[in-house]
N, C-alpha and C positions, 0 to 999 in steps of 0.2 A: 491639563494636557494641551500641548500646542495645537492650534487649529491647523488642519490639513489643507494643503493647497490644491489637492487633486479634486476632480469633480466628484460630487456625491454619487453614491450608487443608485441608479435609477431602476426601480422595480415596477413593472407595469401593474396598474390597478386592474381589478376585475371589471367586467362590463357593468355599466350603471353606477360606478362609484362616484362619489361627490367630487373627487379630484382634489380634496384637501391634502395638506402635507403635515406629517408629524415631525417635530424637530428631531435632529440627529440624536443618536443614542450613545455618543461618546466614542464611537469607533468609525466616524465618518459616514454613518448610514443615514439615508433619508428615505422614509417610507411613505409611499402614496397611500391614501386612505381607501381601503376597500374591505373585503371580508377576509379574515385570517382563519385558515383551517388549522387549528392547533394539532389535530390528529396527525398531520403530515410532518410534524417535527420529530425526526428520528434521533434519539440520543446516540452519540458516537463516542463510546468509551471502550477501553480495553483493560482487562485485569491481567497483568503479567504475573510472574512469580518473584518479582523483585521486592524484598522486604525493605521497609524504611528503617533500617537498623541504625542509622545515624541520627535519628530523631528529627529529620527534615520534614517540613510540612509538605505533603504530596501535592502535585499540580492540581489545580481545579479541573475536574473533568469537563470536556467540551459540552456535555449535556447540561451541566450546571450553568455554564456560560450562556447557552441558548435560553435556558429558563429565565435567567436574569434579563436577557435582552427582551424576551417575550413580555415579562412583567413591566419592564421599562416602557415598551411600546404601548402596552395597555394604559399605563399611567399617563403617558404623554397624550394619548388620544383622549383620555377622560378629561384632561386639563383643557382640551380644546386646542388642536394643533393647526387651526386654519388662520391663526393670526388675528382672530376677531374676538378673542377673550374667552369664548365658551360660556355656556349657560350653567346654572346651578345643577341641572340634571346631568350635564355631560362633564362638568369640571369638579370643583371641590366636593359637591354633593356626592358624586360618584365615588370619590376617594373615601368619603366617610362610610359609604355603604359597602366598601371592599370590592368595588368594581364588579358587582354582581349583575349589572344590567348588560345587555348586548352592546358590544362595541364594534364599530366597523373598521376593519384593517385590511391590508393587502392579502390576497389569496396566494401566499408564497410560503416556501419552506425557509425558515430563517437560517438553518444550517447551510442550505445551498446558497443563500444570500451572502453569508460570511465567506463562503468559498469563492464567490465571484468578485470579491474586493480587488481593486487594482493593486499593482505591486507596491506603489508608494503608500497606499492606505494600509495594506497588510503589514509592511515593514514598520510604519509609524505606530500602528496599533500594538504590534508585538514589542517594539522598543520602548514605548512610553506608557503603556497601560500599567496602572499601579497595582493590579491584582497579583496574587502569587502565581498566576499563569504566565507571567512575563518570562519569556525564554532566555533573555540575556542573563537573568539572575539564577537560572537553573544550575544545579550542582555540576552538571556535565558541560556547561558552557565553556568554550575555550576561546582565548584571544588569538586571532590569526597570526599575530607576531610571534607566537610560540612555535609555529610550524616552519620547518625548512624543507621546501619542496625540492624533490629530485626529479628523476626521469618520469616521463609520462608513460603510463601503462596501457591506456586505452581511452576511447572517447565514444560518446553516444550523441543522441539528438540534442540533449540539454546539458550534458556535463562531461567532465573529464576526470579520469582517475590517475593519481600520481603516487609514486613511491615517495615517502617523506620521512623526516625525523621529527619526533615530538617528545620533548622531555627525555632525550637520549635513548628513545626507543624507535625501532623501525616500524612504521605504520603505513597504511594506505589511506589516501584522502580523496574523497569524491567531491569535486568542486563544481558548482553550478556555473555554466558559462555566463559571462557578464556581457552578453550582447544587448543592444538597446534598440527597441524596447524589449525587455526581458519577457519571455512567455509567462503569462500568469499561470497557465497549467503547470509549467515546470516548477514554479515556486510552491504551489499547492502540493504537488507530489513530493517535493523536497521535505516540507514540514511533516507530511504524512509518513514518509519513510523514516524520518528522524524520530517521530513519535512512536512508531512501531519498534524500531531497533532499540530505542532507549528503554523499552519495557521487556524486551525479549532476552531470556537467559537460557540458552540451550547449547549443548555441545556441538550441534550441527546447524546452528544459526551463526553467521559471522558475528564476531564479538564487537559490539559498539563501544567506542572509547570516549566519544564526545562530539561536539559540533560547534561551529562558528555561526552565529546568527546575525552578524553585522550585515545590514542590507546590501552593502557593496562587496561582501565576501562570504557567501554562503557555502559552508563546507561540512562534510560528515567524515569523521575519523573512525576507522575500524582496523582490526588486526590485519597485519600483512600476511598474505598467503602467496607463495611463490608462483603458483600456476592455477589455471582453471581446469575444470573437467574437459572443456573444449580443447585446451592445449594438450592435456594428457592423452586424449583419444587420437591425436594426430602425430604423436611421437613415434608410433610404430605401425607397421602394416599387419602385424600379427594380431589375431583375436586376443582379447584379454582373458586371463584365466578366470574360470567360473567363480572362484572364491573372491577375486577382486571385483568382478561384476556384482555379485551378491552383496558384498560389503558396501560398495558405493551406493547401490540401489537402496539398501536398508538404511544407510545413514541419511540419505536425502529424504527418504520416506519418513524417518523419525523427525527430521526437522520440520517437514510440512505437517505431519500429524500434530506436533506441538503447536504450530500456528492455529490449526483448526480446533484445538482444544481450548484456546483462549476464550474469554468471555467479553464481548462476542467474538466469534471466530474471525481469524484474519485470513483472507484469501490472497495468495501470492500473485497469481494471474500472469506470470511471465517466467515460468519455470522452463529452463533449457540448460544445456551443458555450459554455455557461456556464463550462466548465473549460478553456477556451483563452483566454489573455490576448493582447492586442495591445499591444506596447510603443510608445514614442514614435516609433520609426522604422518602424512598421508590421509588425514581425516577429511571427509567431505563436509563442506559448510555452505548452506544456502545463503545467497546474497542478493543484492539489487531489489529493494522493496519499493522502487519508484512507482510501480503500478499496484502495489498491494493495497487492499481495501479492508476496512473493518466491515463486518457483516451485521448491521443492526437488526435485520429481519430476514425475510426470505427473498426480498426483492433488492438485488444489488446491481447497480449499473455504473459504468465509468465512461468518461468521454473518450478515452484512448484504449487501445487494445495492445496486447503484447505482440511478439513476432508471429505473423500469421501461420507459419509452418508448424508451430507448437500450440496454437490457440484453438480452444473448443468451439464447435459450431455456434452454440448459444451466445458466446462472447463475440464472435464475428458478426452475428446478427444484431448485436446491441440489445439482446433480451436479458431477462433476469438470469442470474447465475448463482451457483453456490459452490460448496467445496468440490463438487464433481468436476468443475472446470479445471482445477489443479490436477485431478486424476487423469484427465485427458492429456495434459501436458506431460505428466509423468510417464504415460505410455509412450509418447514420442521420445522422451529422454531414455527410456529403456531401449528403444530402437537404436538410439545413438550408441548406447553401451554395447549392444549386441553386434552392430554392424560397423561402428566407427565412422558412420556417414551421417550427414545432416539429412533430415527428412525432406522429401520433395525437391531434391537437387535437379536443376534444369527447368523448373517451373517458375514462372513469374509470380510475384506475391498476389497480384489480382486474380490469376488463374487458380491459385490455391484457395483464396477466399471464396470465390464463386463455387469452386468444386466442392469444398468442404461444407459450405452452407446448404447446397442442394443435395449433398451426399452422392454426387455423381463421380467424384474423384476417388479412386481406390486408395486405400492406405499404402504407404511406401512399401516397396518390395524388399523382402528380407535378404534375398540372395543366399549364396552358399554358406556364409559365415554362421547363419542361424542354426545350421545343422550341428554345430559344436555344442549347443546349449540344450538343456532339458526342455522337453515339450511343454512342461508345466509353466516354465518361465516365459516361453513364447506365447502361450495361451493367456497368461496374466497380462502381457503387453497388449494383446488384442482386446481383452476385456476393458482395459483402461482407456483405449481410444475408441470405444463404441460411440456411435453417433448419438444415441439417446443417453442423456445424463443418468437416467434412472437405471440403466443397465451397467453403469460403471461401478466398480467397488469403492468403498470408502477406504481411507488410508489405514484404518485398523485392520481391515481385511487384506489389504496389500501387504502389510507387515507379516500377517499370519502366513500368507502365501509364500513370501520370500523365505521365511524361516522353515516352512515345510520343504521347499526345494533344497535348502541347505542341509536339512536333516537327511533327506533321501540320498543326497550326494555325499554324505559323510563329512560335511564341512561344519566344524563346530563354531558356534557363537558362544563366547565364554560367559555370557550373562551381563557383561559390561555394555551399557547402552551405546558406548562409543565404538564398539567393535563392529 
């Protein structure tokens, strides 16, 4: 592997460490010698429902990569990483005894360390690493020369979405902005989004078609949908028919429920009308997984939050969150469906953040439009946006509630999960 020109990743050693250095582990990592808390390494894998029906060898799970790095770190430390040769007790002798003695290494989470690689380190590692985890060799990898970009459909903080043609098909392409220096957070989120989408197969999750992983042209291709739910809600001043509201709400809930049933669960963390697409047949599909996170345990944190007006209090606080964070956002999305308005219009983002965190800001006013809809549906919305996560329903209960409202209103769901 070509030696990287970028600076090595500096990981602070714990207090009292000897300050020795362990040689790099093949991904441009340089570990200061301290104490390694192995219990803090959280595997990050997801089991989707995509069978390997073409006989391809599946990608190496990130948890396995971390375990290999951990073993390599221990081996390097046992060999003596201070450049002074190392003793029999800490070098070859340690290897013969299977590294059973205590080894001093940094008190860090190696998964987090991998996430903190610089852009050039990350790109080089992904492009040149010889393992089957190499993304450019993945079955879904696409050369950017195959894409004919058309009109721009939208833009965000880190990327732009275009209508495009790929292999004579109309597609949508999310392209990471190539500003310099590129935000490392954006690249991490890009690969996490691609990882989640490439494993997701559901009628109400936007269909992933492939991705470009060349360092200078990072793109995600997915099915083209002519409009978003945000667009749909602003096409008319009239309230949506109850059947349309229930159908869209149920389809979105089915998509999020699918994510929560993955192993480990996937949290979307940015659910809102702008992140729900409506395809040519009128089906709702959840999209934009830039903030989505795998849930390795009960303590999930991210460095960025979604749009504050839709974001749960615990997420705004930077505290641990679980599937109920998506429930809160779904409550705000129900508000959009019932009123055709964005939540907290007229408030600055900082006002919303402080008001929601302290629970001093009342939830958005429903207005007269809500009177057109069943009280049970309005009550479901209020349950979803409860301040305490423990008081919010899970998505299985949300689906049950929506189906009860439909049954009481005489609106049939024909049993097809797409209905």
